[in-house]
C-alpha positions in Angstrom: 0.0 0.0 0.0 1.1 3.6 -0.7 3.7 2.7 -3.3 2.0 3.9 -6.6 2.8 7.6 -6.1 6.5 7.3 -5.1 7.1 4.8 -8.0 5.4 7.2 -10.4 7.5 10.1 -9.2 10.7 8.1 -9.8 9.5 6.9 -13.2 8.6 10.5 -14.2 11.8 12.0 -12.9 13.9 9.4 -14.7 11.9 9.7 -18.0 10.9 13.3 -18.3 9.8 13.0 -21.9 7.2 10.3 -21.2 3.8 10.5 -19.7 3.6 8.7 -16.3 0.2 8.0 -14.6 -0.2 6.9 -11.0 -3.4 4.9 -10.2 -3.7 5.2 -6.5 -6.3 4.2 -3.9 -7.4 6.9 -1.5 -5.8 5.3 1.6 -2.4 4.9 0.0 -2.5 8.3 -1.6 -3.5 10.0 1.7 -0.4 8.5 3.4 1.8 10.4 1.0 0.1 13.8 0.7 3.4 15.6 1.2 4.5 14.3 -2.2 2.1 16.7 -3.8 4.6 19.4 -2.9 7.6 17.3 -4.1 6.0 16.9 -7.5 5.1 20.6 -7.8 8.6 21.7 -6.7 10.3 19.4 -9.2 7.8 20.5 -11.9 7.0 17.0 -12.9 4.2 16.5 -15.4 2.9 13.5 -13.4 -0.8 12.5 -13.6 -2.4 10.9 -10.6 -5.8 9.2 -10.6 -7.1 8.6 -7.1 -9.9 6.0 -6.6 -11.8 7.6 -3.8 -14.2 5.1 -2.1 -13.7 6.3 1.5 -12.1 3.1 2.6 -9.1 0.9 2.7 -10.9 -1.2 0.1 -8.5 -4.0 -0.5 -7.8 -4.4 3.3 -11.6 -4.6 3.8 -11.9 -7.2 1.1 -9.1 -9.3 2.7 -10.9 -9.1 6.0 -14.2 -10.2 4.4 -12.4 -13.0 2.6 -11.0 -14.2 5.9 -14.5 -14.2 7.4 -13.8 -11.1 9.6 -16.3 -8.3 10.0 -14.4 -5.2 8.7 -13.3 -2.6 11.2 -11.0 0.4 11.1 -11.1 0.6 7.3 -13.4 3.6 6.8 -11.7 6.9 5.7 -12.9 10.4 6.0 -11.3 11.9 2.9 -10.7 15.5 2.0 -11.4 16.7 -1.5 -8.1 15.5 -3.0 -8.6 17.7 -6.1 -8.8 20.9 -3.9 -5.6 19.8 -2.0 -3.9 19.3 -5.4 -4.9 22.8 -6.5 -3.6 24.3 -3.3 -0.2 22.6 -4.0 0.0 24.0 -7.5 -1.4 21.1 -9.5 -4.4 20.9 -11.8 -7.0 19.3 -9.5 -10.1 17.8 -11.0 -12.9 15.7 -9.5 -15.2 13.1 -11.1 -18.5 12.4 -9.3 -20.5 10.8 -12.1 -19.7 8.3 -14.9 -20.5 10.8 -17.7 -17.6 13.1 -16.5 -14.9 10.5 -16.9 -13.8 10.9 -20.5 -13.7 14.7 -20.7 -12.1 15.0 -17.3 -9.4 12.5 -18.1 -8.7 14.2 -21.4 -8.4 17.5 -19.7 -5.9 16.0 -17.1 -3.8 14.3 -19.8 -3.7 17.4 -21.9 -2.4 19.6 -19.0 1.4 20.2 -19.4 2.0 20.1 -15.6 1.0 17.8 -12.7 -2.7 16.9 -12.6 -4.7 14.9 -10.1 -8.2 13.4 -10.8 -10.1 12.5 -7.7 -12.6 9.8 -8.8 -15.4 9.2 -6.4 -16.3 5.5 -6.5 -18.8 3.3 -4.6 -17.6 2.1 -1.2 -18.9 -1.4 -1.9 -17.3 -1.8 -5.3 -15.4 -5.1 -5.0 -11.8 -5.0 -5.9 -11.4 -8.5 -7.3 -8.1 -10.4 -7.0 -6.9 -12.2 -10.1 -8.3 -15.5 -8.8 -10.3 -16.6 -5.9 -9.4 -19.6 -3.7 -11.9 -21.9 -2.0 -10.7 -20.5 1.4 -11.5 -17.0 0.2 -14.9 -18.0 -1.0 -15.6 -19.8 2.3 -14.3 -16.8 4.3 -16.4 -14.4 2.4 -19.5 -16.6 3.0 -18.6 -16.6 6.7 -18.4 -12.8 6.6 -21.8 -12.5 5.0 -23.4 -14.7 7.7 -21.6 -12.8 10.5 -22.7 -9.4 9.0 -26.4 -10.5 9.0 -26.2 -12.0 12.5 -24.6 -8.8 13.8 -27.2 -6.5 12.5 -25.2 -5.4 9.5 -27.5 -6.8 6.9 -27.7 -3.4 5.2 -24.0 -3.8 4.2 -24.8 -7.2 2.6 -27.8 -5.6 0.7 -25.6 -2.6 -0.4 -22.9 -5.0 -1.5 -25.3 -7.1 -3.6 -26.8 -4.0 -5.2 -23.4 -2.7 -6.1 -21.9 -6.0 -7.3 -24.8 -7.8 -8.8 -27.6 -5.5 -9.8 -26.2 -2.8 -12.1 
């Protein structure tokens, strides 16, 4: 966690003529907010896309896959695009799907650093490349525990997000 941005900074600094794009989760990105200033001071044309779902999504998924009711994974995020603007970047925010293409085109056309804060569903499942039987069993155990602990609304929200689009 939190390695996309520093890797992108290194790649951009070592290849100044190439476009480098960091795809960062909100939790990992928030851990390295000071790097906004580093990129601005170095005048790197780095582009950062932040997937902003208000949670440590992959940690939450791992907890669910282990049959654990998630805890301590919710985030209270700032408007990352506003922070980027305050640091001298182009800061943009996507709140609806119809904004994606135009906003990304604007960010990529900008000659300096640009950050796009993409608001995503908290319940959007980040799928690993393959699922083991143990992960399937653990996730089933999580679903049972959630319902028995009065958190059935989470299960319904998860089903709406993942199954009924």
